[in-house]
Every structure is written in C-alpha cells, then in structure tokens.
C-alpha positions in Angstrom: -9.2 20.1 -12.5 -6.2 22.3 -11.9 -3.4 20.3 -13.6 -0.8 22.9 -12.5 -1.6 22.4 -8.9 -1.5 18.7 -9.2 1.9 18.9 -10.9 3.1 21.2 -8.0 2.4 18.4 -5.5 5.5 16.7 -6.8 7.6 19.4 -5.2 6.2 18.7 -1.7 8.5 16.1 -0.2 6.7 15.6 3.1 3.7 13.2 2.6 1.7 14.9 5.4 2.2 18.3 3.8 1.3 16.8 0.4 -1.9 15.4 1.9 -2.9 18.8 3.3 -2.3 20.4 -0.1 -4.3 17.6 -1.8 -7.2 18.2 0.6 -7.2 21.8 -0.3 -7.1 20.9 -4.0 -10.1 18.5 -3.7 -12.2 21.1 -1.9 -13.4 22.1 -5.4 -15.1 19.1 -7.0 -16.9 21.0 -9.7 -14.7 19.4 -12.4 -16.2 15.9 -11.8 -19.6 16.5 -13.4 -18.3 17.9 -16.7 -15.7 15.2 -16.9 -18.3 12.4 -16.6 -20.8 14.3 -18.8 -18.2 14.7 -21.6 -17.3 11.0 -21.5 -21.0 10.0 -21.5 -21.7 12.3 -24.4 -18.9 10.8 -26.5 -20.1 7.3 -25.6 -23.6 8.1 -26.9 -22.1 9.1 -30.2 -19.6 6.2 -30.4 -20.4 3.1 -28.3 -16.9 1.8 -29.1 -15.2 4.9 -27.6 -12.5 4.0 -25.0 -12.6 6.4 -22.1 -9.0 7.7 -21.7 -8.9 6.7 -18.0 -8.0 3.3 -16.6 -10.8 1.5 -14.7 -10.3 0.6 -11.0 -12.6 -1.8 -9.3 -13.1 -4.3 -6.5 -16.1 -6.2 -5.1 -17.5 -2.9 -3.6 -16.3 -0.2 -5.9 -16.1 0.8 -9.5 -14.1 3.8 -10.6 -11.7 5.5 -13.0 -8.1 6.5 -12.5 -7.9 10.2 -13.2 -4.3 10.8 -12.2 -1.6 8.2 -11.8 1.8 9.7 -10.8 4.6 8.5 -8.5 3.5 11.1 -5.9 -0.3 10.9 -6.4 -3.0 8.5 -7.5 -6.4 10.1 -8.0 -9.6 8.1 -8.6 -13.3 8.7 -8.9 -15.2 5.8 -7.3 -18.7 4.7 -6.9 -19.3 2.5 -3.8 -22.3 0.3 -4.3 -24.6 0.2 -1.3 -26.2 -3.1 -2.3 -22.7 -4.8 -2.5 -21.8 -3.3 0.8 -24.9 -4.6 2.5 -24.4 -8.1 1.0 -20.8 -8.1 2.3 -21.9 -7.1 5.8 -24.4 -9.9 5.9 -21.8 -12.6 5.3 -21.0 -14.7 8.4 -17.2 -14.1 8.4 -15.9 -11.1 10.4 -13.4 -9.9 7.8 -10.2 -7.9 8.3 -9.1 -4.3 8.7 -6.3 -3.1 6.4 -3.8 -0.4 7.1 -2.5 0.6 3.7 0.7 2.4 4.7 -0.3 5.3 2.4 -2.3 8.5 3.1 -5.7 8.7 1.6 -7.5 12.0 1.1 -11.2 11.2 0.5 -13.9 13.7 -0.6 -17.4 12.3 -0.2 -19.1 14.1 -3.1 -22.2 12.0 -2.4 -22.0 10.4 1.0 -25.0 8.1 0.6 -25.9 8.4 4.3 -22.8 6.4 5.1 -21.6 5.5 8.6 -17.9 4.9 9.1 -16.0 3.0 11.7 -12.5 4.4 12.5 -9.6 2.2 13.5 -6.0 2.6 14.7 -2.9 0.4 15.1 0.8 0.9 15.9 2.5 3.0 13.2 4.0 1.3 10.2 7.6 2.5 9.6 10.7 1.5 7.8 11.6 -0.6 10.9 8.2 -2.5 10.8 8.4 -5.9 12.5 5.6 -8.5 12.7 6.6 -9.1 16.3 5.8 -5.5 17.2 2.7 -5.2 15.0 0.5 -5.4 18.1 -3.3 -5.2 17.6 -5.8 -2.8 16.1 -8.8 -1.3 17.7 -11.9 0.6 16.8 -11.8 4.2 18.0 -15.4 5.2 17.1 -18.1 5.5 14.5 -19.5 8.6 12.7 -21.7 9.5 9.8 -20.3 11.5 6.9 -22.1 14.2 4.9 -22.1 15.2 1.3 -19.0 17.3 0.5 -17.1 16.2 3.6 -13.4 15.4 3.3 -11.5 12.9 5.4 -7.7 12.3 5.7 -6.7 8.7 6.7 -3.1 8.1 7.5 -2.8 4.5 6.5 0.4 4.1 8.5 -1.7 4.0 11.7 -5.3 4.7 10.7 -8.0 2.9 8.7 -11.8 3.1 8.2 -14.6 0.9 7.1 -17.9 1.9 5.6 -20.3 0.1 7.9 -23.6 1.0 6.2 -25.0 3.3 3.5 -28.5 4.2 2.4 -27.5 4.7 -1.2 -24.4 4.6 -3.5 -21.5 6.8 -2.6 -19.5 9.0 -5.0 -15.9 9.5 -3.8 -12.8 11.3 -5.0 -9.9 9.4 -3.5 -6.3 10.6 -3.5 -3.6 8.2 -2.5 -0.2 9.5 -1.4 2.8 7.4 -0.9 4.8 7.5 2.4 7.9 5.8 3.6 6.0 2.7 4.9 7.3 -0.4 3.0 4.3 -2.6 3.8 0.5 -2.6 4.3 -0.7 -4.5 7.4 -3.9 -6.5 8.0 -5.6 -7.3 11.3 -8.6 -9.5 12.2 -11.7 -7.3 12.6 -13.2 -9.4 15.4 -10.1 -9.8 17.6 -7.8 -7.1 16.4 -5.0 -9.6 16.0 -2.2 -9.2 13.4 -2.8 -11.3 10.3 0.0 -10.4 8.0 1.6 -7.8 5.8 2.4 -7.3 2.1 4.5 -4.9 0.0 3.0 -1.5 -0.7 5.1 -0.9 -3.8 4.3 -3.2 -6.8 7.9 -2.7 -7.9 9.2 -4.3 -4.7 7.2 -7.5 -5.5 8.5 -7.5 -9.0 12.1 -7.3 -7.8 11.5 -10.3 -5.6 10.0 -12.2 -8.5 12.8 -11.3 -10.9 15.4 -12.4 -8.3 13.6 -15.7 -7.9 13.3 -16.3 -11.6 17.0 -15.6 -12.1 17.8 -18.3 -9.5 15.3 -20.8 -11.0 16.8 -20.3 -14.4 20.3 -20.9 -12.9 21.4 -17.5 -14.2 24.6 -17.2 -12.3 25.5 -14.1 -14.2 22.7 -12.3 -12.4 24.5 -12.7 -9.1 25.9 -9.1 -9.0 22.6 -7.6 -10.0 20.8 -9.5 -7.2 23.6 -8.5 -4.8 22.9 -4.9 -5.6 19.4 -5.4 -4.0 21.1 -5.8 -0.6 21.1 -1.9 -0.5 17.4 -1.7 -1.3 15.3 0.5 1.0 12.7 -2.2 1.8 14.0 -4.7 4.3 12.1 -7.7 2.9 13.6 -7.1 -0.6 17.1 -7.1 0.9 16.4 -10.4 2.7 14.7 -12.0 -0.3 17.8 -11.1 -2.4 20.1 -12.6 0.2 18.2 -15.9 0.2 18.4 -16.1 -3.6 22.1 -15.3 -3.5 22.6 -18.2 -1.1 20.6 -20.5 -3.4 22.7 -19.5 -6.4 26.1 -19.8 -4.8 26.3 -20.2 -1.0 30.0 -19.8 -0.8 30.1 -16.6 -2.8 27.1 -15.3 -0.7 28.8 -15.7 2.7 30.6 -12.3 2.7 27.3 -10.6 2.0 25.5 -12.6 4.6 28.1 -11.7 7.2 27.7 -8.0 6.3 23.9 -8.2 6.7 24.2 -10.0 10.0 26.1 -7.0 11.5 25.2 -3.9 9.5 21.6 -4.2 8.2 19.5 -1.5 9.7 16.5 -3.8 10.3 16.6 -6.1 13.3 14.7 -9.0 11.6 17.2 -9.1 8.7 20.2 -9.1 11.1 18.7 -11.9 13.2 17.8 -13.9 10.1 21.3 -13.5 8.7 22.9 -14.6 11.9 20.6 -17.7 12.1 21.5 -18.5 8.5 25.2 -18.1 9.2 24.8 -20.6 12.0 23.2 -23.1 9.7 25.7 -22.7 6.9 29.0 -22.3 8.7 28.4 -23.1 12.4 28.7 -20.9 15.5 32.2 -19.8 14.6 30.9 -17.9 11.6 28.3 -16.1 13.7 31.0 -15.1 16.2 33.2 -13.8 13.4 30.3 -11.7 12.0 29.7 -10.2 15.5 
C-alpha cells in the first residue's frame, strides 16, 4: 500500500475529488495478499500475536481497519454469503441506510453478488426530517471481481441482495459535510429516522447532558459555546441543556437562536420554546 499517496489525500479538501483519488489508489489491490499472508505467518508462529489492526464487524461482515484517519477510513472486509442468505430469509423487510459519507468499494472477490441501488433526497447541512422525502430503488446489477463502485451516501445507497460465495472487499470511507445518516423503510421507502454521522457529535451531546444532571452550573459557558457548533442538532441539544441548567440565563441565547440560527428547525424550536417560557411577547421581541 502506498502510504505516501494515502497521506496526500489529506490535502484534497473536496470529498468528491478525494473519492476519485481514492478510487485510483485502490485500483492496485496487490498489497492485500501479502498483508494477510504476513499476519497469518506470524499467527502460526505465535498464537497469542495481536494483529496490529483493529477488528471491524457486524452481523454480515468481519474485517480489519487498515487506515483510520480523519479524512479516510480503510477496511478489508469479508461479507459472509451464508449470513447474507439468512438475513434475506427473515420475514421483516428491513431498512435502507444512507450514510452521509462517500464509500469507495473495490470488490476484490465479488462472490457472484447482485446489488440493488437506491437513491433519496440529498443530505446536507440543512437536512430536515420534514423534507427527507422517500427513497426508491433505481435498479439491480451484478458485480465482477476487481470492480470498483463509488457510493455517495449523501444521496445513494446499495444493498447486497444475493451472493454465491463470500465477498472480499476493500472499503474506503470519506467524510463529507453531511451531519446525519438517514434510514428509510425498504418496503415503503418512508423516512424512519436519522442519527449523527460523527461520533464526536454524540459525545458532545452526552457530556452536555451529564453536566446538567450533575448540576454543574460552572459548565454553562462551555455548553453555551456549543451554540456555534456546525451540526444543528448539537446546537439545539446544547440550548435545551442550558435552559434546564438556568432558564433565565439561557433566554438571551434562546432569542439569538430564534432569529439567527442558520437551520430552520432550530429557529422554529427556539421560537416555540420562547413562547412557552416567556409568552408571545418574547417571541415578538426575538423577531
């Protein structure tokens, strides 16, 4: 693997351009065999050897994290055909997830897989559940050994519908500006919900809540600083915690959000909360 080219990806600011450069990088997968062979050789000599790569797994996949940087996460994954078949035979229809990230996937061994491709309204910084719309399937296609696929998780997704044998994938994940991942019902295409893309956003929300539960009034300024966070749901979560800590001290911040926050949902929620806390006069003052 060309570590210099991987490091150079950090200098590419545009996520679409970074995805294209990553696709070119993954065109050469000759490094995978020696990487696995060296690890296996060491394990045969020392069964207690810890492979210097973090495991990554779910109910369908087992893999290793080869690269984990803020600008790129690279994994080698085995998708188990038997687990995939068992999941497809379950009675429930399942869901389609749109990650909000760009995935560049190289099918080193495609396993005779057939993919379904899906699309939905784009996920941007201004994402609103009210405008999430529905998702729809756009087609199905087989994939071949050595083929690469770029999935823009802001508006695209895919599902492995069937496979004759296990798949070996190299999967590169590239962050975008999208603050949330979105989930839709597979049968109806209806919006189900969303969640934070960045683990750090969830941690900030948790810390703000813990500070409030611990009655740490000294944390008020630190939580107030989150009102400038780039993710709209972090800003509103911080505002809620400020109100719970000291409603009177939080009112000026609430008025500011009600008129100046760039996200419509936050502005509307702030105005509704002002109405509850101070009556209609406060809402007119904020406007």
